[in-house]
N, C-alpha and C positions, 0 to 999 in steps of 0.2 A: 830766357825764362819768361813765363807768363806773368808771374808775380815776383818782384824783387823788392824786398824791404830790408833796409840796413840800419841798424842802430835806432830803430823806431822807439820813441819815448813820448809819454804823455804824463805831464805833471800838473796836478792841481795844487792849490795852496797848502792843503794838508794831506794830500794823497798822491802817491806815485802809482798811477793806474797801470801804465805799461812801462817796462824798464829795459831799455836797450835790446829790443827784440830784432833779431835778424832771421829772415825767412826767405827761401827761394823755392818756387814751385814751378815745375816743368810743364810744358804743353800736354794736355790730355790727362793730367794727373788728378786724382781725387785726394785732397789733403784735408785732414780734420784737425781743427783746434779743439782740444779736449781740456776741460777744466771745471772746477766747482763754480757755483754762482759767485760772482765778484772777482773771478780770477783775472779778468781783463779781456775776455774774448770779444765782447761787443765793442768795447773801446778800440781794440785793434782793427776790427772790421770797419768801423766808422772812419778811422784814419786812412785805411786803404782806399776807401771810397771818396775821400776828400770831404766827408761830412764834418769831421773834426780836424783841426790843424794840429799836427804833431808839435810837441815842444822841441823835439830833436829827431834827427834821422831823415832818410830819404825813402821815397816809395815810387816805383814805376810799375805800371800795368801794361802788358802787351807791348813793352818797349817804350811806352810814353810816360814821362815824369808826371806825377800828380801834382799840379801846380795851378793856382788861380789863372783863369783865362785859357787854359789848354783843355778843350772840351771834346775833341774829336774821338778820344778813346771811348767815351760813354756810349757811342753807337754800337760798340762791340761787347759791352758789359751788361749783364743782368744781375739784379740783386734783390734780396729780401732781408730787411734788417728789423729785428724786434717784431712789434705787432704789425701785421699787414694792414695797409691802408686801402680804403675804398670809399667811393661815394655811396653812403648808406641808402639813399632814396633811389638809386639806379639799380637796375638788374645786373646780374653777373655779366650777361652779354653786353649790356650798355657800358659797363665799366671797362670791359676789354676793348670795346669800340673806341672809347675815349683815349685809352692808352695807345691804340693802334694809330689814331690820328696824330697824337703827340709824337709818335715815333716815325711818322711819315709813311706808314704801311697802308696800302690801298687795296690789297687783295682781301676780299671778304672771307676767303678760306683760312686766312691767318687766324681770325677770331674763332671760327667754328673748329678749326684744328686744335687750338689751345683748349677749348671747352672739352673736347673729346679726350685729349691727351691727359688732362688732369681729372677726368671722371666727373665733370661738372654738368653733364648733359641733363640730369634730372633737376638741376637747380638753375638752369640757364635763364629762366624768366622770373626767378625769385629776386627780390630786392636784397642787396648785399647786407643791409642792416639786420636782416632776419636770419642770416646764415649762422650755423654753429661755428665754434672756434676752428674746428677741423676744416670746414669748407671755406672759411675765410682764409685759412692758410693755403688751401688749394688755389683759391683765387689769386692770392699774392704770388704764388709760384707761377701760375698761368701768365700773369702780367710780366714777371721776370723773364719768362721764356718766349714771350710773344715775338720778339725780333730775332730769335735764333742767335743768341750771343755766343761769342768765342770763350768768354769767361763768365762763370756764374759764382756769385758770392752770396752765401746763405747763412743767416744767423738762426740756429735752432729750427731747421726746416720741418722737423717732425712734430713740432709743438702742436698739441691739440688733436692730433690724428689718432684714430684707433689702431690696433695692431695691423688690421688689413690695410689701412691707409698708409701706415709706416712702410709696410712691405712694398706697396705700389710705388711710393716715392723713391724707395731704395732702388727698385728695378728701373725706374725712369732715369734716375741720376746715373746709374751704372751704364745704361744704354747711351745716354748723352756723351759720356766720356769714352766708352769703348767704340761705339759706332760712328759718332760724329766728331770726336776729338775735342769735345768741350772740356776746358779746365775747370775744376770745381773746388772751391774752398768753402768749407762749411764748419760751423761751430756747433758743439753739442756737449751735453753732459751725460748722454745715454751711451754707455760703454759698448753694449752689445751691438747697437746699430753701427757705431763707428767701426767696430771690429769686422763687421760683415761688408762694409762698403769701402773704407778708405784704403788707398795705397800706402799713404804715410800718415803718421799722427804726430802732432806737436802738443805736448802737455804744458799748459800754462798754470802757473801758481804764483799768486800775488804779483802779477804783471810780468813775471820772468818766464822765458821758455826753458823749463827745467829738464826736458827730455824730448828727443825727436828720433823717429825711426819707423820701421814698418810694424804692422800689427803682429807679425811673427816675432819681431824683436821684443815687443812688449810682453808677449806671453812667454818668451824664452826666459824672462826674469822670474817666472814663477818658481818658487823654491819648494821642492818636495820635503816632507817631514814625516817623522814617525810619531804618532800619538799613542801614548800608553795610558791605559786606565788601570789603576790598582786600588786595593782596599787600604793598604798602609802606605800612604803617600810619602811620609817622612822617611820611613825605612827604605822604600824603593829608591828614592832620590839619593840617599846616602850610599846604597849599594852601587848605583850607576856611577856616581862620582868617584867612588873608590876604584872602579874599573877603568876610569879615565874618560867617561862619557859626560859631556856637558849637557845639562838639562835645563829646560825652561818651563815655567808654569803654564799649563794649559788653561783655556778659558773655563773648562768645566771641572777644574780641580785635578785633572790628570797631569801627565808630564809630556813634554814635547822634546824630541831630539832631532836636530837638523844636520848632524854630521853625516857625510856620505856613507861611511861604514855602517852606521846604525840603520840608515834608510835602506841600504842595499841588503842588509842581513838582519831583518827583524827577528828571525829565529834565534840568533845569538843573544839578542836582548831578552827574549822570552826565557831562554835557558839560564841566563845569568840571574834573572829575577826569581825563577823557580828555585835555583840553588840557594839564593839568599833568603828564601822562606817567605817571599812576598810575590806569589805568582800573579801575572797580569790577568785582568778580567777581559781586557780587549786590547788588541794591537791593530793599528790601521795606518797604512802609508797614505798621506793626503797630499794634495797639490793645491797651491794657491790658485784662485780664480783670477780673472782679468781685473775685477774690481779691487782685489787685494793688491795686485801689482800697481794699479793706478794710485791707490791711497798711500802706498809706500813711497811713491815718487813725490807726491805733494806734501807728505809729512803730516804730523799731528796738527789738528786745528786748535 
């Protein structure tokens, strides 16, 4: 496994930030940590990178335990955590040249290649301090990719990017994994991007990994339901209950039925209501979206 984390825990005096998290990520996989703000995503990433010392548990990256004094693995890891850092008075190119020297990279094409790859050519000679948030994020990603890492760990990589930029980064990350075999762990709260990119998703809630699976597995939890709008809400609900149908209150004052029989045969429900003297004004079979599935997993706030 490229990432092996077992029983990972981080406890502060009054907060359990990460609670007994176990996660295994295979080579070439794109894995997304999904969670609301404060769920523990950044804390988890910082422990994986050795920035924070865990209260409990073990971590290894690329087969190397993450322990003080064991630094060889970092030559094969790229990362971007929280706000991207840069020397504000240096240009984009100069920032990358500094990082290249720190990494021991001597080929000048390494820097120019990173500039082009992240779409930074129009800003190559602009000082980093003058960049927009989106271009600072691009610079941070360029620095993370400069040494062509085997493992890439990214905290909210789409932060500050416009829709076109988000799509570009998505295509870049997909190419790194599919073409170059780079393993990618990213955190995000943007469901649509995670669904388009990740092979597997782990849902964090209050520091615990509450669900793990593929994107298709998450969408498979979507529950179809029959929404019924009626003028006489009380009478319609009574008629449906008398016929053995369980109803729920709809958000707009209508009724919702989730039983498979009702969802598969809405015409029977319509006939029943017409016979009972309260014909429906609208019937619609609806499907949960990805966001609804996610919010069901993390529970009410």
